[in-house]
N, C-alpha and C positions, 0 to 999 in steps of 0.2 A: 555668369562671371560678365560685369559690365564692359561694354566695346566704348575706347575712346575716339571720338568724333576729331578731327584734324581739320580747322575754318580757318585759312589766310586771307582776311578780310581785307582785300587789297580793297581800294576806292574806285577801278576800274570794274575789276572781277573780282569773285571770291572762289577761291580751289580748295576745293573739301571734299573729304572722305576721311574712311576707316581706316584708323594705321593696319587693324588685321586685315584689310584687304589683301586679293594677289600682290606678290610682289612686283609682277611686271604690269600689275592695271594701277595706272597713275591716278586722281582727282576726277571731280567734274567741276569743269570750268563757269560759271557762271555769272551773268551779266550784274556786276552789284546797281540797279538803276530801277526805277519806275520809269515808264517809257509808256508818250499817247502818242498819238498817229497827227499827223497834220488835216488827215481829209474825214478821215470817218470819227476822229478824236474819241479811240478807243483808249482804255488802259490796258499796259499790261507789266508785268510784276516780273522780274529777274528775267528768267529763260523762257516767259512765254512770249515772247516778240520772236521769237522763231516760227511762232504759229502765223505770224501775221504778215499778207503777200503786201502790204501797203507800208514800203519802207520807206518813202522816201518827204523828208521832212520832217524828221523825228522831232520831239520835245522828248528829253532829259530831267530830271528829277531825281538828280545823285542824291545821297543820304551823306557824301560828305565834300565839303567845301573846304577851298586851297588844302587839301589833305587833311583834313581832321573830319572826325564824324560828327555829325550835328545834328541832321534831320533823323530824328529817333524813330518817328512814325514810318517814313519810309525806309528804314532797315529791319525794325520788325516786319513789317510786312515781306520786305526781302528774305528775311530770313526764316519765318513760317512759310512761303515755298520751298525753300532749301531742304527744308525737315519735313516737309511733306513726302508722301511714299511715292509721289510722283516724280520728285527728283533725288534725296539720300536715304529718305525713308529712315530719320530718329525719334525715338522718344526720347525728352529731352530727361526725364525723370529717371531711365536707365539707363544714360549715356555719359561718360566723362569728357570734359572738352577741351581740347588745347583751341585758345584761339591769339591771334595776332594785334598789333595796335600799331600805331605809326610812332617812329623814333620824338622820345621829347614829347609824347601826347599829355593834354594836360589834365590835372587830376580831377576837375567835376568831370569831363569825359571818361576820365576809367572807373571813377565812383560811379556813375549811370552805367554803366558798360556790365559791372560786377553786380549792381543792385537789378536791371534787366534779366539777365543771364543765373542767376540765383533764387532772384525771388519772384518773377514773371511766369522764367522757363522750367527754375528749379530742378537745373545742371546738379547733379550729387558731387560734383567736384568742376575743377575749375585750373587751367593754366593761362596766364593773359601774357604774353611777352610781343617782341618787336619781330616782324620778320627780318631783320639784318642778323636778329640772334639764330634764327633759329636753322642761318641759311650757314652760323659756320658748325653746324652741326653734322657730319659726315663732309664737311670740305674737304678734309685731308682725301678722301676717295676720288674726288676735284681735282686737286692739284698736285698729290703726290702718288695716287694710285693706290694706296694702303688705307688702314683705319687709324694709324697712330696722329692724332688731333694735331694740330700744328701750337704750338705753344701763342702764335701772332698770328692774324688775319684781319687785311684790309677789306671792307666788304664796300663793292660800289652798285648802289642798288638804285639802277635807272628806272623809276614807277610809272607812276601813270601822273601822278600832279607834281612831284618833285624827282629830283635824284640825291641820293644820300650818300656821305664817305663816311663811314664807320668802322675806326679800328677798336679791335678787341685783342686783349693781352691778356693771356691764361686763362681764359674764359670769359673775363669781365670787359664791360665796355667802358672806353677810356674816352668820360665825357667831354672833356679840353677839347680832344680831336674829332669829333664829329664836325660834318661838315654838312650844307645844304646847297644845293644847284636847283634853282627854281625854274629848271626844265625837266618836262619828263614826257610823256606819250602825247597827254593831249594838247597842252602847247605844239607839238609838233605837226599833231594833226591839225590843228586851229590855223597854224604858217602855210600849211600846204591848202586849205581851202582860199586862204587868201591871195596866193599866189596864182590859182589856177582859175579864181575866179576874177581876175585882173587880165590874166592872158587869157583865159581860154571861154570855157562855161561859167556861168554863176552858180556854184556848188556852195556859198556859204550857209545856206539850212540842210546841207548832205551831210553831216558828222558821220551815219552811218556806212554811208558810203565810201569817202574819203579816209575812214580809219582804214577799212578793207584794200584801199589804192596805199596806201603810206606801208600796210604791211606785207605786201605784193610786189610791188615796185621801187620802193627806197632803199638805200644803202649808203653804208658810210666810207668815202673816197679814202683812199691810200695819198694820194697825192690831187688835192683839190686843184690846183691850178691847171695843171696838165688834163686833169677832168675836165675844166671850165674849157680850156684849149681846144678840146674834142670836141665837145657841146656845140662848138658856135656855128657849124654850120646847120643847126634844125631850131636857131630861134623862131618863134611865133608859130610853132606847128610844121614847119616846112622841112621838109628831106629828115623826118622822123625814124622812116622805114630804111635809109641806106644809111644812117649814122648807128654808129656799135652801140652808144649809149642811148638809143632812142626807144620807143616803146611806144605803142598802141592800146591804150585799155579802153575794153570794150565796158559801154557802162551800162547798168541790168535797166531791165524791162520789169522786171515785175512779176515776170509771167513766165520766163522760163531760167530765167537768171536772178538771184536777189541782192547780191552782192558785185556782180561785172566779175571778168576776167582780162587778162593780157591775150591780144588778140594774136590767133594762132594754137592757145592752150586750153580753148577752150571745149575741146572734145568735142560730144554729141550735142551739148547746148549751143555750141556756137554755129552748126551745122540748121538749128532751129530757130535761130535768130536772122530772119529776113530783111529788118530792118535796124540798122544798129548806129547808136550814137557813140562817137570813139571822142576818146580823150587823149590827144598828144601826149607825151611827156618825153621830155631828154633832162636839162639838167636839173630840173625838180628835184629829179629819183636821189639826188647827194647833196642836191646846196639846202633842202629840209633838214637833212640831218646835222651840219654843217652849225647848225646855230648850239649842237650840244658842247662843239671847242668853240666858237666867238659868239657867245653871248649879245653880245654889241650890235650882231646884224638883224636884230630883231629888239633891240632898245633894252637890254639890260646890263646894267651897271657890273656885271659878277666876274670875275676870271672863267676861263673855259674848264671842262671836266679834269683835264690834265691838271691845269693850275691848281683846282680842287681839291685832287688826292696828294698833292706834295702840301698844300697849306695843311693838310688833315694831320698826315706822315710829320710835317716838322713841330706840331704840335706834341706829338706824343713824346715819353722819355728817349732821348738820345740812342741808347744800347738800343733798342727796339725798332731802330728805320729801318734798317737794311732789311730784317725780316718781313717786315710790314710792306717792303717795297717788292719783295720777292712772294711775296701770298697775297695778291691783289683777285680776291674772286668779284667778277662781275654775275649780276645776278637783276631779276625785274625785267618784266616783260616787254619794254624797250629796247633792252641787250638781246635781244635778239636779232636786233637790225645787223643785217651783213657787214660782215667788214667793221664793228665797231671794236670788237675784241683785238683787234690784230693794230688796230690804230691807235688805242688808246695805252697801249704796249709801248709805240712808236713815241706817243707826243711825250711821256711820260720819261720814259727812256732818256729823253732830249732835254731833261732838267733834273734828272737825277745824279748822283755820284757814284751808285753803285748799280749791281744786275737790278734790272725789274722784272718780274713774270705774272703777265693779267692770266689769269684763265675760265672762261664760262661753261659751265654745265651743261650738258646738253640741252636742256631744255631752262634755261634761267629764270621762266616765270616761277617754275614751277619747286626750285633749289629750295624754298622755305617752307613747303608743306611736305618735301620729302626730310626735311631733318626735324620736322614736328611729329612725324611718322618714327621715326628712330628714338625719336628720344620717348614717344608713347610706347614702343615696343622694350625699351630698356637696353638697344644695342649701344645707346651713343654713349661717348665717356663724360659728357656734360651731363650724362644724367644723374654721376653721380657726386656733384658737385653740391648737392642738399636738395630737399623736398621742395619742387617750386610749387607742387600742389596744393592747393586750398581747397578744402573740403566745404560744404555746405553749412555744417555742424560748429564749422573751425567762424566762416564767413559770421554766422548769428551770433557767436560767442564775443569775438572780438570788435565786431561792427565794421559799416564800410571803409572807414578812414583807415584802421589800421593791416586790411582787407588790400588797402591800394600801396600802403608802406611795406607788406610781404612781398607783394611781386617786384616793386623795386630796390629789395635788396639782390634779385636775381641779373638784372639788365647788364 
């Protein structure tokens, strides 16, 4: 019996694993990039970058551009690495595949993906759908704690390139209500790089380090002006240790530490590092994520995340609006920022005429993969809404264009 591989093909990282794996075992998370080191000029594909000790000033070649898959040579190299025995160990000709794509993906990209997966890798069957669609599968367990799928779900996917707000009614995407906010994890990392480079150290080439700093140190404020007043005393790096919001981040030396750590939380590694370089952080910790709610801070003429949610709901049929607002599912890698779930709920509630409930799973970045696994196992209610799967024989019979139309029917 063939196994099913679920591949959440994100622009920052790919979450991949077999649907038949142990229920407690999550997917492998692999960087979706080809990386070249600045000093040695060595090239590393996907997770091989973890083997390098030279992580300063990395050059990234992502298969994605502005959230869409356009560099197929880079993506094929990453997929080859993932399918190898060193990572997942997949024989495509004996494996069924579920793979994700961006919302409103372009038809030429969809067609090329189908051609590569069916004709080059020769997978015997394929389901291609969006990460937001898969995230709705199993949403009832996250929102209600039971297995009865809700009729209406509003998925807020705070990803690497963009943030999508996608309403679903009876399992179908309400296309008129889909909204996109041009802020994701990448922009927040770049914003943090620019801020600390202006105030402290030149970190403009240190994407790898600053992404780790963002993930370990940043949080979403529940009262921005109160926290700003609290942080007033530690501007310019002074008074960081005595301020309740201040942190000192020990930058990596690439011998004992690759990413760095917060001072006082480095364990044995901190004892080994005799000569440390410190990056002080205070209001940067919450001012950077604040761009999600005030995009004008970084020059974007868009409403904030809470306003985007209201716009999406108001574009849906009136009878569904109250249910959508009470079933907001927050997913995506950037959704793991501490405080985002609570802040989004309070901001949307201030604009909504009815009760609002925002819920995030324990691991927001893995929700789409978990939904794909439930679909593959046939344990999801959505699995009964038609045959999503397209076999290679069907693909060869109907051709690439009709294959694209086949998957569009299940959005």
